[in-house]
C-alpha positions, 0 to 999 in steps of 0.5 A: 337142506333141512329136508334131509332129516325127513327120511330119518325121523324113525331111523333107529328102532330102539328110539321111541316112535316119532310120527312124521308130524311129531318129528316136524313139529319137534324139529321146528321147536329145536331150531327155534330154541337153538336160535334163542338159547345162543343168547338166552342163557346169558340174559339174566347176567346181561341184565344184571351187568347193565344195572338191573336188580334182581327185582328188575329181572323178575319184573322183565320175566313177568312182563314177557310171560304176562304178554304171552298169557294175554296174547294166547287168548287172541291167538286162540281166535285167529287159529279158528280162522288161519292154518296154525302152521301160518300162525306158528311161522309168524310167531317164529319170525317174531323171535327174529324181529325180537333179535333185530330190536335188540340190535338197535341198542340200549334204548329202554323203550325199544328194550321193553317193546322187544319184550312185548314182541317176544311175548306175542310171538311166543304165544303164537308158536306155543298155541299153534305147535301144541294144537298141531300135536293135539290134532295129530294122529298118534298112539301116545300123546304123552310120547309126542309131547315128550319129544316136543318138550325135550327139544329145548334141552337138546338145543341147550347141549350146543347153543350156549357153547356156540353162543358163548364163543360168539359173544367172546369174539363179537359181543352180543351183536354176533349172537343177535345177528345169528339168531335173526338168520336162524329164526327167519329161515326156521319160520319159512321152513315151519310153514312149508313143513307143517302146512300139510300136518294141520287142519286145512285153512278151508275147514277153519274158515268155515266158521260163519261167526267165529266170535260166537263159536269161540264163546260157545267153546269157552262156555263148554270148557268152563262147564267141564272145569266147574263140574269136576272138582278133581280137575280144578285141584290138578290145575292148581297143582299144575300152576303151582309147579309152573310157578316154581319153574318160573323161579328156576328159569328167571334166577337159576343162573344167578343162583349158580353165580351166587354159589361162586361158579364162574361163567365158564362153569355155568356154560359147561354145566348147561352143555353137559347136562343137556348132552347127558339128558339126551339118552335119559330122555329117550328112555323116559319117553319110552316109559311115560308113553305107557303110563296114565297122564295123571300119574305122569303129572303127579310123579313129575310134581313130586320129583320137582318138589323133592329136588327143590327141597334138597336144593334148599337144604344143601344149597350152601354146601352144594358142589357142581357135581351135586347140582348136576345130579339134582338138575338132571333129575329135575329136568327129566321130572319137568319133561314128564310133567309137561308131557302129561299135562299137555296130553291130559288137557288134550284129552280132557277138552277133546272137543275144543282142542284149540281152547285146550292148546290155549289153556295149556299155553296160558298155564305154562306162561302164567305160572312162570310169570308169577314165579318170576315176580314171587322169586324176585321178591322172595330171593331179595328178602330171604335168599335163594336157599329159603325160597327153594326150600319153602317152594319145594315143600309146597310143590311136594305136598301138592304132588302127593295129594294129586297122586291119590286123586281119582280123575274122570279122564 
C-alpha cells in the first residue's frame, strides 16, 4: 500500500525537489519515527512516574546514546560487506524488538537490555540511511538531508496525539504493540524499496581484506582531520551544539512539566509545533540548498544558542505561546544545522563515505549522550533556567567563531 506514494514524490512543483532515493529514505525515516514517537514523548514522564530521578533519566539516555556511538564503528565494518539497505532494515526491526521487550514487563534487567538493543538498532539504520543519501546522486546534499531531518518533526505532528489516545485507553501496552507492527512492516518495506538505491552487495563484498581496508580508510580520515585545524574547530562546535541538543531531548518535556504545563498542554504543544513546522521547513529547505554548508552549520549553531539564551533568561515567566515561538525557531535552526553537517562531512570525506556516515552518527549520538549526563547533573544542582542560560551562551559564542572561519571544503 505504501507504494502508492512513489508516483507522487515530486507532485507539487513548488516543493523543494525530492529525488527518488531522497523520497524513499525519507519515507522510511518518517515511518520509523512515527512508530517510535507514539510513545517516546511520554518516556521521560513514564520513567519519573516509575521512580527514576532526573539523574537516572540522564543516565538512561547516556547508556542508549553511548551504545549507538560504539555500535556505529561496528556497523561501519558491516556496511563494507553488506548492502546498507539490509543493515538499515535490521536496525528498523530492532526498534520492533525493543518495543517487544518493553511489553515483557518492568524487570530492570530486561529494561536495560532493551536500551542496549535500541542503541545498536539506532546505529544500524542511522549509519545506513545516511550512507545511502551520501552515495545518492543529487543536486544538493543539504536539500536531501533537509528532507531527511524533517521527518521526525512530521511524525511528531500526529504520532504523540495518536499515542496519547491509545495510552489513555489501553495503557503503554497499546502503543508498544502498535510500534511492533509498524517497525516490522517498515523493515520489510525499507529493504524492498532501498535495495536498488544503494551500492550492490557484489561491489561491497569485493573487499578481500575488509579489516585492513577499514583501517586504511580511517587512517585517511584521521590525516584529513589532523591536517585541517579549521575542520577540527568546526567538529568541536558541532559536538557542543549536539550536547545542548541532548539536554533538550532528555529533559525538555520535564522542563515543560516544571513550568506547570499539563500533559494535555504538552501533547498539543508538540503536535501544533510539528504541524506548523511543515510549511516553514519546506521554505527553509529551498533556502539552504543554495547556501554553503559551513554557513548553514554556523547559522544553525547561532540560532540554537540565541534561542537557548532567551529561554534561560525568561524561563520563569515563559508562557505557552512564547515557548512555541522559541521552539519553532530552534527546530528550524536544528534542521538546517543537521543538514549542513551531514552534507559537509559527505563532501569532506568524499572518498570514505562509509566512514563519513559513521563519524556523522557518532557525533550525532555522542553529543546527546554527553548532554544527557551533563544536563542531569546541571539541572539537579542549578536548575533548568541556569543550565539553559550557560549552555546557550557557550553555543552562541562557538557559532559566532565558526561563522568567520575559512574552510577548504
